[in-house]
All heavy atoms as an XYZ file, in Angstrom:
850
protein
N      16.106     11.309     -8.503
C      15.482     11.851     -9.635
C      16.358     13.035    -10.272
O      16.387     13.170    -11.499
C      14.102     12.605     -9.207
C      13.144     11.458     -8.749
S      12.342     10.500     -9.949
C      11.534     11.737    -10.951
N      17.058     13.817     -9.495
C      17.926     14.806    -10.049
C      19.085     14.212    -10.749
O      19.570     14.862    -11.709
C      18.393     15.725     -8.920
C      17.177     16.534     -8.265
C      17.283     17.901     -8.836
N      16.306     18.660     -8.256
C      15.309     19.349     -8.891
N      15.270     19.386    -10.130
N      14.359     19.978     -8.150
N      19.570     13.023    -10.375
C      20.626     12.448    -11.145
C      20.381     12.216    -12.605
O      21.251     12.313    -13.406
C      21.142     11.184    -10.487
N      19.085     11.973    -12.919
C      18.732     11.843    -14.364
C      18.392     13.232    -15.003
O      18.150     13.221    -16.235
C      17.487     11.019    -14.500
N      18.547     14.264    -14.251
C      18.368     15.675    -14.777
C      17.037     15.831    -15.300
O      16.816     16.580    -16.231
C      19.469     15.985    -15.783
C      19.532     17.556    -15.913
O      19.230     18.346    -15.068
N      19.940     17.981    -16.989
N      15.899     15.316    -14.569
C      14.470     15.479    -15.005
C      13.710     15.738    -13.627
O      14.181     15.157    -12.660
C      13.891     14.282    -15.795
C      14.674     14.197    -17.115
C      14.028     12.984    -15.086
N      12.692     16.408    -13.891
C      11.792     16.590    -12.679
C      10.320     16.573    -13.228
O      10.009     17.273    -14.360
C      12.063     17.770    -11.901
O      11.884     18.934    -12.694
N       9.450     15.874    -12.601
C       8.069     15.802    -13.080
C       7.222     17.067    -12.715
O       7.575     17.806    -11.816
C       7.480     14.657    -12.401
C       8.185     14.561    -11.041
C       9.644     15.124    -11.432
N       6.150     17.240    -13.300
C       5.032     18.278    -13.004
C       4.668     18.052    -11.523
O       4.440     18.948    -10.810
C       3.957     18.238    -13.909
O       4.308     18.458    -15.200
N       4.493     16.740    -11.120
C       4.127     16.311     -9.860
C       4.789     15.114     -9.416
O       4.768     14.181    -10.315
C       2.622     16.112     -9.748
C       1.965     15.602     -8.578
C       1.997     16.701     -7.513
C       0.480     15.192     -8.863
N       5.274     15.093     -8.185
C       5.885     13.744     -7.717
C       5.139     13.399     -6.405
O       4.856     14.314     -5.656
C       7.261     13.834     -7.473
N       4.929     12.133     -6.152
C       4.102     11.618     -5.026
C       4.880     10.494     -4.374
O       5.319      9.462     -5.033
C       2.643     11.188     -5.533
C       1.994     10.635     -4.298
C       1.913     12.281     -6.097
N       5.100     10.638     -3.055
C       5.598      9.558     -2.355
C       4.367      9.004     -1.394
O       3.692      9.772     -0.789
C       6.630     10.015     -1.312
C       7.982     10.279     -1.982
C       8.991      9.620     -2.175
C       8.281     11.632     -2.595
N      10.107     10.317     -2.869
C       9.631     11.525     -3.072
C       7.619     12.813     -2.877
C      10.328     12.506     -3.761
C       8.217     13.841     -3.401
C       9.526     13.628     -3.977
N       4.083      7.739     -1.598
C       2.857      7.196     -0.933
C       3.178      6.837      0.477
O       4.020      6.141      0.733
C       2.294      5.942     -1.754
C       1.924      6.332     -3.145
C       1.268      5.238     -1.006
C       1.618      5.192     -4.140
N       2.249      7.363      1.396
C       2.352      7.084      2.735
C       1.024      6.370      3.144
O       0.051      6.813      2.766
C       2.544      8.343      3.640
C       3.791      9.084      3.204
C       3.643     10.152      2.384
C       4.934      8.651      3.576
C       4.852     10.848      1.997
C       6.074      9.345      3.310
C       5.967     10.451      2.483
N       1.179      5.210      3.698
C       0.003      4.393      3.959
C      -0.132      4.213      5.583
O       0.822      4.025      6.174
C       0.209      2.969      3.308
C       0.563      3.125      1.838
C      -1.027      2.106      3.603
C      -0.540      3.850      1.036
N      -1.310      4.202      5.989
C      -1.662      4.008      7.435
C      -1.421      2.584      7.719
O      -1.429      1.747      6.820
C      -3.035      4.399      7.853
O      -3.977      3.530      7.186
N      -1.144      2.248      8.942
C      -0.901      0.923      9.402
C      -2.072      0.034      9.029
O      -1.909     -1.198      8.817
C      -0.617      0.885     10.873
C       0.716      1.402     11.300
C       0.824      1.453     12.801
C       1.882      0.671     10.645
N      -3.312      0.491      9.027
C      -4.420     -0.323      8.730
C      -4.387     -0.874      7.246
O      -4.985     -1.847      6.900
C      -5.695      0.539      8.821
C      -6.000      0.801     10.256
C      -7.306      1.685     10.300
C      -7.537      2.158     11.795
N      -8.718      3.054     11.891
N      -3.743     -0.103      6.384
C      -3.656     -0.448      4.969
C      -2.240     -1.033      4.620
O      -2.074     -1.299      3.429
C      -3.980      0.821      4.172
C      -5.324      1.328      4.399
C      -5.743      2.364      3.466
N      -5.841      1.864      2.127
C      -5.896      2.628      1.013
N      -5.726      4.000      1.085
N      -5.907      2.125     -0.158
N      -1.384     -1.305      5.540
C      -0.062     -1.786      5.255
C      -0.062     -3.058      4.566
O       0.857     -3.355      3.679
C       0.812     -1.741      6.431
C       2.301     -1.773      6.050
C       0.482     -2.952      7.338
C       2.883     -0.464      5.594
N      -1.093     -3.915      4.670
C      -1.076     -5.269      3.942
C      -1.235     -4.952      2.467
O      -0.941     -5.903      1.762
C      -2.161     -6.082      4.576
O      -3.393     -5.514      4.370
N      -1.928     -3.883      2.013
C      -2.102     -3.663      0.622
C      -0.893     -2.926     -0.100
O      -0.652     -3.193     -1.127
C      -3.367     -2.733      0.450
C      -4.544     -3.304      0.969
C      -5.729     -2.294      0.764
C      -4.957     -4.512      0.207
N      -0.197     -2.114      0.735
C       0.938     -1.370      0.116
C       2.113     -1.378      1.077
O       2.047     -1.716      2.292
C       0.514      0.100      0.032
C      -0.690      0.382     -0.776
C      -1.922      0.547     -0.259
C      -0.467      0.559     -2.121
C      -3.037      0.744     -1.020
C      -1.649      0.744     -3.000
C      -2.849      0.842     -2.398
N       3.211     -1.158      0.581
C       4.408     -0.994      1.416
C       4.935      0.432      1.355
O       5.026      1.054      0.293
C       5.617     -1.905      0.807
C       5.213     -3.354      1.041
C       6.282     -4.300      0.557
O       7.104     -3.944     -0.223
N       6.345     -5.538      0.959
N       5.346      0.878      2.414
C       5.922      2.333      2.510
C       7.412      2.123      2.943
O       7.735      1.568      3.885
C       5.149      3.143      3.498
S       5.782      4.740      3.666
N       8.268      2.742      2.223
C       9.685      2.729      2.529
C       9.988      3.876      3.467
O      10.131      5.039      3.083
C      10.494      2.939      1.223
C      12.018      2.812      1.383
O      12.427      2.625      2.527
O      12.693      2.723      0.382
N      10.060      3.532      4.740
C      10.242      4.556      5.821
C      11.565      5.260      5.742
O      11.762      6.273      6.263
C      10.112      3.785      7.171
C       8.611      3.362      7.447
C       7.693      4.493      7.600
O       8.019      5.481      8.072
N       6.471      4.304      7.120
N      12.552      4.698      4.993
C      13.857      5.239      4.890
C      13.875      6.480      4.021
O      14.806      7.253      4.115
C      14.845      4.189      4.217
C      15.168      3.042      5.228
C      15.788      1.949      4.366
N      14.988      1.548      3.248
C      15.379      0.735      2.247
N      16.573      0.148      2.287
N      14.513      0.269      1.293
N      12.763      6.689      3.322
C      12.712      7.884      2.475
C      12.343      9.071      3.264
O      12.465     10.252      2.885
C      11.631      7.750      1.315
C      12.091      6.610      0.282
C      10.970      6.671     -0.720
C      11.314      5.634     -1.885
N      10.230      5.613     -2.833
N      11.668      8.897      4.480
C      11.174      9.950      5.241
C      12.229     10.440      6.295
O      12.734      9.618      7.171
C       9.919      9.475      6.059
C       8.895      8.969      5.039
C       9.407     10.679      6.939
C       7.710      8.254      5.685
N      12.661     11.785      6.223
C      13.577     12.331      7.003
C      12.968     13.457      7.845
O      12.013     13.894      7.374
C      14.865     12.786      6.203
C      15.485     11.791      5.332
C      16.198     10.711      6.022
C      16.920      9.797      5.100
N      17.296      8.695      5.626
N      13.586     14.059      8.815
C      13.082     15.172      9.532
C      12.955     16.386      8.628
O      11.974     17.083      8.754
C      14.036     15.471     10.711
C      13.614     14.946     12.002
C      14.452     15.376     13.084
O      14.656     16.613     13.209
O      14.892     14.570     13.869
N      13.739     16.543      7.620
C      13.807     17.813      6.831
C      13.217     17.515      5.413
O      13.328     18.330      4.611
C      15.151     18.422      6.701
C      16.014     17.420      6.113
O      15.856     16.280      5.891
N      17.244     17.953      5.687
N      12.470     16.432      5.275
C      11.852     16.210      3.955
C      11.766     14.693      3.593
O      12.044     13.932      4.360
N      11.305     14.445      2.377
C      11.117     13.198      1.771
C      12.288     13.036      0.633
O      12.395     13.867     -0.220
C       9.759     12.857      1.237
C       9.643     11.496      0.639
C       8.773     13.125      2.356
N      12.963     11.959      0.675
C      14.117     11.660     -0.248
C      13.882     10.393     -1.115
O      13.225      9.528     -0.610
C      15.437     11.641      0.498
C      15.728     12.886      1.098
C      15.282     13.340      2.477
C      16.625     13.793      0.567
C      15.555     14.501      2.902
C      16.976     15.098      1.035
C      16.362     15.337      2.287
O      16.781     16.588      2.893
N      14.614     10.336     -2.196
C      14.534      9.117     -2.959
C      13.679      9.262     -4.177
O      12.927     10.376     -4.389
N      13.346      8.214     -4.804
C      12.455      8.149     -5.975
C      11.020      8.195     -5.507
O      10.577      7.410     -4.645
C      12.780      6.797     -6.763
O      14.212      6.856     -7.117
C      12.027      6.720     -8.013
N      10.273      8.989     -6.107
C       8.828      8.961     -5.818
C       8.129      7.704     -6.300
O       8.588      7.090     -7.320
C       8.217     10.192     -6.555
C       9.231     10.522     -7.789
C      10.623      9.981     -7.247
N       7.013      7.242     -5.728
C       6.265      6.171     -6.232
C       5.531      6.480     -7.482
O       5.265      5.685     -8.344
C       5.270      5.817     -5.136
C       6.060      5.318     -3.928
O       6.848      4.364     -3.885
O       5.807      6.036     -2.846
N       5.110      7.712     -7.545
C       4.214      8.144     -8.747
C       4.820      9.474     -9.277
O       5.040     10.383     -8.554
C       2.802      8.358     -8.318
C       1.864      9.119     -9.243
C       1.763      8.172    -10.553
C       0.427      9.405     -8.502
N       5.043      9.570    -10.567
C       5.457     10.816    -11.228
C       4.371     11.168    -12.231
O       3.940     10.390    -13.031
C       6.803     10.740    -11.983
N       3.983     12.384    -12.300
C       2.948     12.865    -13.154
C       3.467     13.962    -14.011
O       3.900     14.942    -13.523
C       1.657     13.381    -12.489
C       0.580     13.818    -13.405
C       1.146     12.276    -11.478
N       3.253     13.929    -15.356
C       3.555     15.033    -16.307
C       2.318     15.458    -16.952
O       1.509     14.758    -17.425
C       4.558     14.526    -17.318
C       5.932     14.103    -16.909
C       6.774     15.257    -16.505
O       6.383     16.474    -16.596
O       7.842     14.983    -16.026
N       2.150     16.844    -16.950
C       1.144     17.448    -17.663
C       1.827     17.784    -19.087
O       2.743     18.418    -19.052
C       0.590     18.718    -16.948
C      -0.463     19.430    -17.879
C       0.033     18.330    -15.622
N       1.226     17.287    -20.136
C       1.753     17.494    -21.436
C       1.338     18.712    -22.228
O       0.307     18.671    -22.871
C       1.372     16.212    -22.276
C       1.890     14.870    -21.960
C       1.354     13.806    -22.776
C       3.351     14.876    -22.061
N       2.272     19.696    -22.313
C       1.953     20.739    -23.297
C       2.517     20.141    -24.635
O       3.487     19.334    -24.546
C       2.769     21.955    -22.790
C       3.889     21.297    -21.959
C       3.356     20.014    -21.452
N       1.984     20.518    -25.781
C       2.600     20.031    -27.054
C       4.119     20.234    -27.267
O       4.731     19.364    -27.883
C       1.801     20.791    -28.078
C       0.475     21.215    -27.326
C       0.912     21.398    -25.903
N       4.576     21.231    -26.687
C       6.068     21.526    -26.760
C       6.904     20.547    -26.094
O       8.081     20.300    -26.560
C       6.277     22.845    -26.256
O       6.132     22.996    -24.905
N       6.487     19.705    -25.100
C       7.368     18.709    -24.409
C       6.858     17.333    -24.516
O       7.405     16.476    -23.860
C       7.467     19.052    -22.877
O       6.253     18.975    -22.304
C       8.029     20.455    -22.704
N       5.845     17.090    -25.292
C       5.175     15.697    -25.189
C       6.235     14.727    -25.730
O       6.197     13.584    -25.090
C       3.965     15.688    -26.158
N       7.043     14.941    -26.714
C       7.899     14.051    -27.182
C       9.006     13.573    -26.154
O       9.249     12.491    -25.911
C       8.588     14.528    -28.558
C       9.510     13.513    -29.097
C      10.142     13.983    -30.498
C      11.080     12.931    -30.997
N      11.653     13.492    -32.292
N       9.501     14.637    -25.570
C      10.427     14.418    -24.430
C       9.938     13.623    -23.217
O      10.500     12.776    -22.649
C      11.006     15.760    -23.951
C      12.073     15.621    -22.845
C      12.603     17.173    -22.509
N      13.108     17.116    -21.178
C      14.428     16.895    -20.843
N      15.140     16.318    -21.725
N      14.876     17.002    -19.633
N       8.724     14.094    -22.821
C       7.999     13.402    -21.709
C       7.621     11.906    -21.987
O       7.872     10.981    -21.146
C       6.679     14.157    -21.341
C       7.044     15.492    -20.865
O       8.104     15.839    -20.328
O       6.041     16.236    -20.872
N       7.323     11.533    -23.278
C       7.036     10.208    -23.645
C       8.228      9.398    -23.855
O       8.131      8.162    -23.915
C       6.120     10.092    -24.782
C       4.788     10.492    -24.564
C       3.792     10.174    -25.795
N       2.426     10.268    -25.473
C       1.675     11.356    -25.679
N       2.167     12.278    -26.392
N       0.469     11.484    -25.276
N       9.367     10.054    -24.151
C      10.607      9.232    -24.379
C      11.614      9.325    -23.262
O      11.651      8.546    -22.378
N      12.411     10.441    -23.423
C      13.573     10.555    -22.472
C      13.102     10.629    -21.046
O      13.769      9.831    -20.136
C      14.342     11.830    -22.777
C      15.440     12.186    -21.887
C      16.584     11.432    -21.839
C      15.299     13.103    -20.863
C      17.577     11.715    -21.087
C      16.301     13.385    -19.912
C      17.528     12.666    -19.968
O      18.462     12.952    -19.105
N      12.141     11.335    -20.663
C      11.851     11.397    -19.261
C      11.172     10.105    -18.766
O      11.466      9.620    -17.641
C      10.820     12.599    -19.070
C      11.604     13.962    -19.166
C      10.619     14.985    -18.929
C      10.782     15.613    -17.515
N       9.893     16.746    -17.207
N      10.300      9.474    -19.595
C       9.762      8.162    -19.175
C      10.915      7.102    -18.903
O      10.842      6.310    -17.903
C       8.795      7.675    -20.271
C       8.195      6.343    -19.815
C       6.996      5.906    -20.786
C       7.548      5.379    -22.113
N       8.164      4.160    -22.047
N      11.925      7.053    -19.789
C      12.974      6.247    -19.687
C      13.754      6.513    -18.423
O      14.270      5.589    -17.725
C      13.891      6.196    -20.847
C      13.219      5.652    -22.115
O      12.125      5.000    -22.013
O      13.595      5.855    -23.236
N      14.005      7.782    -18.039
C      14.699      8.139    -16.981
C      14.106      7.824    -15.680
O      14.713      7.298    -14.807
C      15.041      9.620    -17.046
N      12.730      8.109    -15.635
C      11.992      7.633    -14.485
C      11.907      6.068    -14.260
O      12.091      5.652    -13.143
C      10.464      8.076    -14.554
C      10.361      9.590    -14.490
C       9.454     10.304    -15.278
C      11.205     10.457    -13.788
C       9.329     11.571    -15.359
C      11.041     11.740    -13.700
C      10.166     12.397    -14.507
O       9.969     13.778    -14.508
N      11.906      5.378    -15.373
C      11.957      3.871    -15.180
C      13.283      3.469    -14.607
O      13.312      2.639    -13.773
C      11.791      3.280    -16.686
N      14.298      4.042    -15.188
C      15.747      3.645    -14.540
C      15.878      4.053    -13.188
O      16.637      3.385    -12.324
C      16.732      4.297    -15.382
C      16.905      3.622    -16.771
C      17.971      4.315    -17.708
C      17.895      3.811    -19.010
N      18.833      4.682    -19.866
N      15.192      5.028    -12.680
C      15.204      5.513    -11.312
C      14.423      4.710    -10.369
O      14.539      4.834     -9.135
C      14.869      6.983    -11.177
S      16.107      8.169    -11.849
N      13.482      3.878    -10.965
C      12.586      3.039    -10.247
C      11.225      3.662     -9.840
O      10.548      3.073     -8.940
N      10.750      4.634    -10.552
C       9.494      5.119    -10.352
C       8.516      3.965    -10.651
O       8.605      3.311    -11.661
C       9.177      6.331    -11.299
C       7.760      6.766    -11.260
C      10.036      7.578    -10.805
N       7.587      3.760     -9.756
C       6.598      2.546     -9.875
C       5.416      2.903    -10.906
O       4.940      1.955    -11.543
C       6.128      2.189     -8.579
C       7.195      1.645     -7.626
C       6.783      1.205     -6.350
N       5.480      1.539     -5.856
C       5.040      1.352     -4.550
N       5.926      0.909     -3.740
N       3.957      1.720     -4.237
N       4.964      4.236    -10.870
C       3.900      4.485    -11.756
C       4.166      5.886    -12.349
O       4.589      6.771    -11.641
C       2.650      4.499    -10.984
C       1.346      4.796    -11.854
C       0.104      4.568    -11.056
O       0.061      3.815    -10.105
O      -0.967      5.009    -11.555
N       3.851      6.005    -13.627
C       4.045      7.257    -14.386
C       2.885      7.556    -15.067
O       2.222      6.754    -15.769
C       5.236      7.059    -15.389
C       5.583      8.326    -16.186
C       5.832      9.542    -15.600
C       5.902      8.103    -17.598
C       6.226     10.532    -16.359
C       6.218      9.249    -18.409
C       6.475     10.403    -17.739
O       6.912     11.500    -18.490
N       2.239      8.849    -14.980
C       1.127      9.201    -15.614
C       1.358     10.425    -16.474
O       1.962     11.431    -16.013
C       0.051      9.578    -14.644
C      -0.421      8.237    -13.883
C      -1.619      8.504    -12.999
N      -1.998      7.275    -12.489
C      -3.201      6.968    -11.996
N      -4.246      7.782    -12.308
N      -3.500      5.748    -11.502
N       0.807     10.396    -17.733
C       0.963     11.532    -18.675
C      -0.455     12.126    -18.839
O      -1.485     11.313    -19.393
C       1.414     11.028    -19.922
C       2.853     10.602    -19.956
C       3.350     10.105    -21.327
C       3.958     11.817    -19.662
N      -0.660     13.334    -18.430
C      -1.974     13.979    -18.583
C      -1.972     14.867    -19.760
O      -1.126     15.780    -19.748
C      -2.320     14.770    -17.269
C      -3.694     15.497    -17.438
C      -2.265     13.885    -16.038
N      -2.853     14.706    -20.736
C      -2.844     15.452    -21.874
C      -4.117     16.483    -21.873
O      -5.309     15.783    -22.251
C      -2.838     14.660    -23.157
O      -3.008     15.503    -24.278
N      -4.101     17.619    -21.525
C      -5.250     18.435    -21.571
C      -5.792     18.643    -22.933
O      -7.031     18.677    -23.166
C      -4.689     19.831    -20.989
C      -3.517     19.605    -20.354
C      -3.033     18.360    -20.983
N      -4.952     18.660    -23.994
C      -5.406     18.825    -25.373
C      -6.160     17.595    -25.796
O      -7.230     17.737    -26.338
C      -4.259     18.954    -26.288
O      -3.329     20.070    -25.778
C      -4.552     19.204    -27.679
N      -5.691     16.381    -25.488
C      -6.386     15.258    -25.868
C      -7.406     14.774    -24.879
O      -8.157     13.754    -25.090
C      -5.352     14.091    -26.197
C      -4.507     14.455    -27.321
C      -3.396     13.433    -27.481
O      -3.475     12.208    -26.983
O      -2.448     13.703    -28.153
N      -7.457     15.434    -23.761
C      -8.359     15.019    -22.523
C      -8.117     13.449    -22.304
O      -9.113     12.764    -22.276
C      -9.854     15.300    -23.037
C     -10.045     16.830    -23.125
C     -11.534     17.086    -23.510
C     -11.917     18.465    -23.458
N     -11.311     19.334    -24.366
N      -6.909     13.180    -22.073
C      -6.680     11.772    -21.725
C      -5.482     11.718    -20.578
O      -4.713     12.656    -20.445
C      -6.093     11.013    -22.972
O      -4.855     11.557    -23.381
N      -5.502     10.553    -20.022
C      -4.490     10.167    -19.025
C      -3.899      8.812    -19.407
O      -4.510      7.885    -19.482
C      -4.937     10.163    -17.535
C      -3.902      9.764    -16.625
C      -5.602     11.512    -17.235
N      -2.559      8.709    -19.659
C      -1.921      7.548    -19.881
C      -1.122      7.083    -18.606
O      -0.532      7.808    -17.900
C      -0.846      7.587    -21.009
C      -1.370      8.183    -22.270
C      -0.203      8.535    -23.295
O       0.948      8.113    -23.140
O      -0.498      9.349    -24.225
N      -1.364      5.756    -18.255
C      -0.825      5.164    -17.144
C       0.214      4.110    -17.431
O      -0.171      3.204    -18.160
C      -2.036      4.504    -16.286
C      -1.435      3.890    -14.894
C      -3.076      5.573    -15.848
N       1.326      4.313    -16.931
C       2.496      3.494    -17.147
C       2.947      2.892    -15.884
O       2.942      3.496    -14.897
C       3.711      4.132    -17.775
C       3.436      4.725    -19.074
C       2.817      5.935    -19.394
C       3.877      3.960    -20.346
C       2.611      6.481    -20.553
C       3.618      4.493    -21.637
C       3.079      5.681    -21.734
O       2.784      6.279    -23.001
N       3.160      1.493    -15.752
C       3.514      0.823    -14.617
C       4.942      0.142    -14.767
O       5.294     -0.245    -15.878
C       2.635     -0.333    -14.262
C       1.161      0.216    -14.014
C       0.186     -0.994    -13.694
C       1.124      1.226    -12.894
N       5.790      0.236    -13.624
C       7.069     -0.338    -13.628
C       7.076     -1.800    -13.958
O       6.153     -2.547    -13.530
C       7.663     -0.131    -12.243
C       9.096     -0.623    -12.176
C      10.092      0.012    -12.913
O      10.782     -0.646    -13.738
N      10.373      1.342    -12.808
N       7.943     -2.241    -14.900
C       8.049     -3.640    -15.263
C       9.485     -4.049    -15.465
O      10.005     -4.031    -16.598
C       7.181     -3.845    -16.450
C       7.123     -5.390    -16.794
O       7.433     -6.303    -16.077
N       6.788     -5.650    -18.151
N      10.146     -4.333    -14.369
C      11.533     -4.713    -14.435
C      12.546     -3.724    -15.142
O      13.359     -4.102    -15.957
N      12.426     -2.490    -14.777
C      13.273     -1.468    -15.331
C      12.713     -0.642    -16.479
O      13.391      0.207    -17.049
N      11.567     -0.938    -16.911
C      10.799     -0.150    -17.891
C       9.385      0.294    -17.334
O       8.915     -0.396    -16.404
C      10.763     -0.930    -19.219
O       9.879     -2.029    -19.173
N       9.002      1.269    -17.974
C       7.674      1.707    -17.751
C       6.742      1.354    -18.917
O       6.936      1.822    -19.911
C       7.585      3.148    -17.344
C       8.033      3.625    -15.935
C       8.349      5.072    -15.988
C       6.995      3.243    -14.929
N       5.786      0.361    -18.601
C       5.018     -0.117    -19.727
C       3.582      0.546    -19.601
O       3.006      0.571    -18.460
C       4.855     -1.647    -19.698
C       6.208     -2.290    -19.945
O       7.145     -1.677    -20.480
O       6.382     -3.444    -19.601
N       2.992      0.739    -20.801
C       1.705      1.320    -20.920
C       0.796      0.334    -20.350
O       0.661     -0.785    -20.834
C       1.286      1.716    -22.297
C      -0.087      2.387    -22.523
C      -0.155      3.688    -21.698
C      -0.242      2.546    -24.050
N      -0.039      0.708    -19.327
C      -0.996     -0.190    -18.657
C      -2.441      0.132    -19.068
O      -3.293     -0.726    -19.432
C      -0.857      0.011    -17.137
C      -1.894     -0.715    -16.382
N      -1.910     -2.150    -16.315
C      -2.887     -0.451    -15.697
C      -2.846     -2.607    -15.547
N      -3.520     -1.461    -15.117
N      -2.759      1.428    -19.157
C      -4.137      1.883    -19.469
C      -4.171      3.359    -20.061
O      -3.274      4.079    -19.667
C      -4.971      1.838    -18.204
C      -6.436      2.017    -18.320
C      -7.157      0.876    -18.978
O      -7.143     -0.336    -18.371
O      -7.515      0.940    -20.068
N      -5.120      3.608    -20.818
C      -5.282      4.977    -21.295
C      -6.806      5.383    -20.929
O      -7.717      4.646    -21.357
C      -5.036      5.101    -22.730
C      -5.435      6.573    -23.213
C      -3.665      4.859    -23.217
N      -6.990      6.472    -20.289
C      -8.283      6.941    -19.882
C      -8.481      8.256    -20.693
O      -7.670      9.135    -20.792
C      -8.430      7.245    -18.360
C      -8.213      6.064    -17.503
C      -6.826      5.793    -16.995
C      -9.135      5.150    -17.193
C      -6.717      4.757    -16.199
C      -9.035      4.145    -16.417
C      -7.752      3.804    -15.920
O      -7.487      2.734    -15.055
N      -9.665      8.433    -21.400
C      -9.896      9.525    -22.138
C     -11.448      9.932    -22.035
O     -12.368      9.141    -21.807
C      -9.512      9.484    -23.576
O     -10.220      8.393    -24.163
N     -11.625     11.124    -22.241
C     -12.999     11.794    -22.385
C     -13.430     12.084    -23.839
O     -12.707     12.624    -24.489
C     -13.114     13.149    -21.495
C     -12.755     12.930    -20.028
C     -14.473     13.769    -21.743
C     -12.626     14.227    -19.437
N     -14.436     11.374    -24.270
C     -14.789     11.533    -25.638
C     -15.812     12.664    -25.836
O     -16.675     12.893    -24.879
C     -15.397     10.188    -26.115
C     -14.511      9.094    -26.240
C     -14.377      8.165    -25.192
C     -13.592      9.019    -27.242
C     -13.453      7.117    -25.358
C     -12.649      7.970    -27.307
C     -12.637      7.020    -26.332
N     -15.802     13.353    -26.878
C     -16.808     14.439    -27.159
C     -18.229     13.824    -27.141
O     -18.456     12.697    -27.562
C     -16.395     14.930    -28.524
C     -14.996     14.489    -28.808
C     -14.853     13.105    -27.950
N     -19.199     14.599    -26.710
C     -20.610     14.245    -26.517
C     -21.098     13.637    -27.960
O     -21.918     12.784    -27.982
C     -21.373     15.201    -26.039
C     -21.324     15.440    -24.497
C     -22.277     16.434    -23.892
C     -22.048     16.696    -22.551
N     -23.010     17.629    -21.980
N     -20.478     14.195    -28.942
C     -21.010     13.863    -30.407
C     -20.723     12.321    -30.595
O     -21.393     11.711    -31.469
C     -20.298     14.792    -31.390
N     -19.789     11.761    -30.040
C     -19.335     10.339    -30.161
C     -20.198      9.487    -29.369
O     -20.085      8.261    -29.428
C     -17.812     10.193    -30.018
C     -17.009     10.923    -30.970
C     -15.395     10.601    -30.496
C     -17.151     10.537    -32.381
N     -20.795      9.885    -28.270
C     -21.596      9.104    -27.363
C     -22.888      8.594    -27.923
O     -23.390      7.519    -27.511
C     -21.861      9.915    -26.102
C     -20.818     10.256    -25.214
C     -19.420      9.906    -25.409
C     -20.828     11.054    -24.151
N     -18.663     10.488    -24.429
C     -19.541     11.209    -23.571
C     -21.851     11.680    -23.433
C     -19.161     11.859    -22.372
C     -21.460     12.416    -22.239
C     -20.276     12.412    -21.817
N     -23.402      9.265    -28.988
C     -24.616      8.825    -29.451
C     -25.755      9.511    -28.653
O     -25.598     10.186    -27.785
N     -26.992      9.221    -29.149
C     -28.094      9.958    -28.480
C     -28.935      9.017    -27.782
O     -29.065      7.836    -27.860
C     -28.863     10.699    -29.478
C     -28.083     11.801    -30.008
C     -28.995     12.628    -31.002
C     -28.112     13.733    -31.588
N     -28.827     14.607    -32.362
């Protein structure tokens, strides 16, 4: 991740118990005595308006090239979460979750 000169607001390396190993794969080579190394499985960015363009462009592309499997953009302003999934070297938009104001819900 540092080679691309970017770092996320949050990075997650997924560790799965043996009971769930059939659903997920855990790369044990990332786990060392003094820490966890390598590309995280999940990178999360909290979007302040000042960095939104960089996070949606340059950083997303850098994470894709590093092999991040899932990238999430959390926008407190828009009350939304964008979910991007790895697709052969790019992170493609998979889903957008958002909270709508009560006024739009109807009565």
